[in-house]
N, C-alpha and C positions, 0 to 999 in steps of 0.2 A: 859174796854176801850170803849169810845164813838166813833162816826164816825168822830171825829176830826183827824187831821193829826197826825201820829205817831211821836214820839220823840226818841232821842238817849236813854233816860231812858227806853222807851218801848222796845228797842232792847236789853238792858241789862237784862230786866225782861224776854224777850223771850228766851235768851240764857239759863237762869236758868230753864225755863219750858221745853225746848227741850233737855237739857243735859241727862236726864235719858233714852231718846229714840234714840238719834243719837250721834254718835261719830264725832269729827271734821274731815273734809276731808283734804287730803294732799295739801300742797302748794309746788310744785316741781319746781326746777330750771333746765332748759335744755340748756346746752351750744350751741347746734345746733340752737336753736331759738335765742340765743344771737347773733350768727354770722349772722343770717338772718336779724335781726332788728338793729344790731349795738348797742345793749342795754343789760342790765341784765334782763332776762325775767323769770317771775314766773307764773306758771299755777295753778289756783285754781281748783282742780279736783272735781267739783260737779257731774261729771259723775260717781263718786264712791259712791254716795248715794244709799240707798236700792232701790229706784225707778229709779236710773240712772239720777237724775236731782235735781236741787237746790230747786224746789218748795216744796218738802216734809217738809222743815223747816217751811214754812208758814202754811201748812196744819195741822201740829201737834200743832203749837201755837194757831191756830184758834180753833181746836177741843177741846183742853184743856179748853178754856174759854167759850165754849157754855154753856148756861143755861141748866139745866136738862130738861126743857120743850122743848127747841130746839133740844136737843139730841133725845128726844122721838119722835118728829115729823119727823126727818130725814132731809137731806140736798139735794139740787139740785144745779148743777153748769154746766156751759158750758166750753168746753175745746177743744183745738186741740190735747191734749195729756198729757203733763207733769203736768199741773195743775190738770187735772182729776185724774191722777195717785196719786198725792199728797193727794187729798181729799179722794180718795178710800182707800189709805194706812192708813191715819189717822183715817178715819171712822171705819176701821176694828179694829184698836188698841183700840178704845173706844166703840165699839159695836153700832155704829150709821148707820142707813140706808143711802146709798148714791146713788143718781141718777145722772149720768153724760151724758149730751147731747153733742154729737160730730157731726161735719159735715159729710155728705156723703163722702166716700173716705178717712176718717181719717186714719192715720198711723196705720196699723194692729198690729205692735209691741206694740204700746202704748195702743190700744184698748184691746188687749189680756191681757195685764198687769192689766188694770183697772178691767176687769172681774175676773182675778185671785185673786185680793184683795177683791172681793165680791161685787163690785159695779154693779148696773144695768145700762147698757149702752144703750142710745137711740140715733139712728142716725136721724138727722134732719137738712135739709138745705144744701146749696152749700158751705157755709163758716161759719166762727166763729160767725159773726154778726147774721146770721139767727138762729144758735143754741142758742145764748144768748137770743134772743127774745122768743124762745120756752120755755126756762127755766121759764120765767115769767108766761106762761100759766100753766105749771106744778105746779109752786108754788101756784097758786090760786086753781087749781083743786084738788091737793092732800095735801095742807097745809104744804108743805115742806119749809124749811128755805133756801132762795136763798143765795148762796155764790158767790159774784163777784170775778172774777179772778184778778181784779186790784184795785177796790175801797173798799178794806178791810184793815183797819189799822193793824189788827192782822197778816194778811198775809205779809204785807210789813215789819213789825217789825221782823217777823220770818225769812224771807229770808235775811234780812239785816245782820243776824249773819254770813253769809259767809264773808262779808267784815271785820267784827270784828275779825274773825279768821285770815284773811290775815294780818291785821295790828298788831295783837299780835305776829304773827310769823315773819313778816318783817316790823318793824315800819318805815323804811326809804323808803318805796315805794313812787315814784313820780307821777305815772300815773296808773289809773285803767280803763280798758276797760270792759264795761258791756253791754250785749245785751239788746235790748228793743223790747218786744212784747207788752204785756200789760203795762210793765214798772215797775212792783213791784220790781224786782231785781235791776234795775238801780237806782230807787228811794231809795231803801235801801242802796245801795252803797254810794249814795250821803249823806244820813243821817249820816252814820258812819264816812266816810272819812272826811267830813267837820267838824264834832264834834271833831275828834281826831287831825286833822291837816288841817286847811283851805287851805294850799298851795298844798295839793294833788289835782291833776287834775283828774276829773272823766269824761270819754268820753262815751256817749251812742252810741250804734251801732244798726242800723235798716236795713231792707231789702229795696233796691230800688223799689222792686215790691210790697211793702206795706208801703208807706211813711206817713200814717196818723199820727203816733206818732211824726215823725220828723217835719212834717208841723205844727202840733199843738204846738210843742215846739218852733219852729221858730217864729210863729205868736203870741204866748202867747194867743191862743184862740183855740176853737174847729175846727178842720179840719178833714174831712173824705176823703178817697181815695180808689180806687179799689184795690183788692188784686190779685197779679199776681206773687207769689213767691212759690218755693218749700219748703221754710223754715217754717214749720208749727208753730214753736215757735215764729216766728216774724210776722205771718200772721194775723194782726188785721187791720180792716178797719176803726175803729173809736177809739179815744183816751180814756183812763181811766183818769178821772180828778184828782183823788187823787195823783197818781204817777206824773202826769204832774205838779201839783202845786209844788211838791217837786223839780222836775227837773227844773222848771222855776226859782226857787230860787238858786239852787245849781249846776246844771249840767254845766260843762265848755264847752262842745262841743258835737255835734251829727253828726255821720258819717253814710252815707248810703253805703251799699255794694251790689254788684250784686250777683245773685245766682252762677254764674261762679266763683266768687272770694271765696265764701263760700265753694263751691265744692273743689276748689284747697286747701283751708285751712284744710278741712277734711283729705285730702291726706297728707298734711304736718304734721298734728298731728300723723297720722299713721307712717310716715317715721321718723320724728324727735323726737317724744315723746312716740312712741309705745302705743298710747292711742286712743280710739274711741270717736269721737265727732259727734253729729248730726249737721245739717247745722246751726241752731241757735247757738249751742254751739261753733261752729268754727268761727262765725261772728266776735268776738273780735280779733282773730288772723288775719282775713282778713282785718279788719280795721286798725290794727297796721301796717301791711305791707303797706297799702295805705298811712298811716301817718308816714312812717319810719323816715323821717327827724325830726319829732316831738319827736320820741322816742330815738333818738341817744344819747348815753351817760347816759341814765336815767334807773332807776329801774322801770320796767313795770310789772304790774299784769294783767293777762288775766283771766277773769272768764269763764271757760269752763262749761257752765250752764247745759249741758246735753249730754248724749251719746246714746240716744235712736234712732239711725239711722235705717231707714227701709232698707231692702235689695235693694230697688230701689236707695236710696240715696248712698249706698255703691257702687253699680254698676257704678253710675255716677262718683264717686270719683276715682274709680280704672280704669276707661276706658282710 
């Protein structure tokens, strides 16, 4: 696959590639969430993935397609956690060296998992954008293959398989809420939903404290913004243009939620669904509550993108 935008056909190919390595994740219906939203609510449990997050789908699809020369060189990427785990997990499957650059103060749960999968973790910079810039230095110094966490068609096609599974299980879904950090998961949801049924609404969800993705989508142009959110999976200060191009064409709406709303949603998932969500993973539920009138009477799918909550996040949610 070239660096052109991925297509629905690429998603179908990705599903075939991923199938030997990952089982489909559950799509569960929770009556208590129905009552909360006055809708029929389904939760896509990407927190049940081996790494606890949806990103592993893209990591495996990418690693399968690397040329033998690229595998021999090894890969480098920047991550706030889940993308790094994905690359580390997939690299271990295929015997590829992986270097993951993370911000200082990155979620220790995710950092420890990356190391357990065999990745070399490098701490650099105060935020994701600084870590990403350092990757380019390592790419040049060590000859590694840089893996963008957003502008990689193989990653987008891979993660999009979560929405393929949603609609195979529940073809009558009306609305899908998907979190937007780098945007690969939401862009993938758009690709699949609009190909299957253009009437399905796809709503992106970002953090009010990291609005670059929202501002870029709104302006149909590059916008940067400061990062001031605890939701590591949503903490991007500049957009990835490949997901943005897909969202510009297909995304129906984009909602920003506060950290306090995500914290409340983590608690709701624990209470109503007996499941663990990290802040970014709980963002779709927070947005659906915010847009309750829009959900009323509809079949709603919430992509619970990850469950790698740090002890500090849990403490906030249980306070």
